[in-house]
N, C-alpha and C positions, 0 to 999 in steps of 0.2 A: 218463623220457621213452621212449616206445616207438620201436623201430627201423623206421620206415615208409620203407623203401627202395623206389625205383621204378626202372624200366628206362629212363627218359628220360635219365638222367645216369650217368656212371661210378659204380659202387657204391663204390669206394674213396674217391672225392671226397665222397660222401654220408656215409660213415663218418667222414671227417675233420671234416666240418661238424657232425655229430651230437656227436662228442667235444668239439669246440670249444665247442658250446653247453653240454655237460655241465660243462666246466671253468668257463666264465664264470658259469653259474647256480649253481655251488656243489655240484653233484652229486658232483664230485670236488674235494676241497679242496687247496689248495697243500701240496705235500709228500706227499700221500696216495699209497699204492701202488695201482696199477691191477690189476684181475684179469688173469689170464694171457691170452695171445693166444688160446688154445683156448677159454677161458671166454667171452671177449668175442665171439669168432666164433660160438660157440653161441648167445649171447644175441641176436646180430644175424642169426642164420641165414645166415651167409656162410662161405666157405672160409677156413681159417686163413691162407692165403697172402695173401688180399685184406685181411684184418685186419692182418697183418704189414706190408703195404705202407702202409696208412693210418697205423699207429702210427709207422713209420719217417719218414713225411712230417711228422708232428707233432713227432717228436724232432728232425728236421732244422731245423724252425722254432723249436725251443727251448721248446715248451710242455710237454715231458716229457723225462726222461732215464732211461737204463738204468744199473743197477748190476749188474755182472757176474752174480752168483749170486742177487741179491735180487729182481730184476724191474724193472719200469718204474714211475717216480714222476712225479707232476705237478710242474711247476716251482714253486719257492717264491717266484719273482719276481712279487709281487702287482701291480707296475706293469705288467709284461708282460701279465698277465691282464686288467687294467683297459684297457690299450691295445687288446687283442683285442676286448673288449666294445664299446669305442667304435667300432672299425673295423666290426664286424658290425652294430651299430645304425645307423651312418651309411649303410652299404650298403642296409639295409632302408628307411631313410627316403628315400634317393635313388630307390629302386625305386618306392616309394609315390608320391612326388612326380611321377615320370615318368608313372605311370598316371593320376594326377589331371589332369595337364596334357593328356594324350591325350583325356580326357573334356571338355576345354574349360573346366575350373574355373580361376578366378583365385586368386591367393594368399589374398585375403580370404575367398573361399568355402571354400578348403581349411582355413584357420585356424578359421573358424566351425564347420565340420563336425568338426574335431578337438576343439575346445573342447566342443562339444555331446556328442561321444562320450565324452570324459573325465568329464563330469558324470553320465552314465548309469551 
């Protein structure tokens, strides 16, 4: 997944979100070692301090952990990863439903559009 960062939101928050999606989608597997802070910062074209802040946030939330001389690793807690996936998916669904309601669509119309889209 490319690092499409924009200036509308804090960069570190976008990095956290990007890495969360990488974790839940399997780009980074449970227990896998992450690239170094400098390497990740270079990939994202951000300052290493910004990347460090994002990684610290993910570590604080339990999605990764540090081993003193070995680096950072993704959590091996697959239940936690599944829970994160469910949380992010639910947030996306809620955002979608709010947009549809603003358009004046009923639940039935929304369901019909979703079913039609899934068939295509």
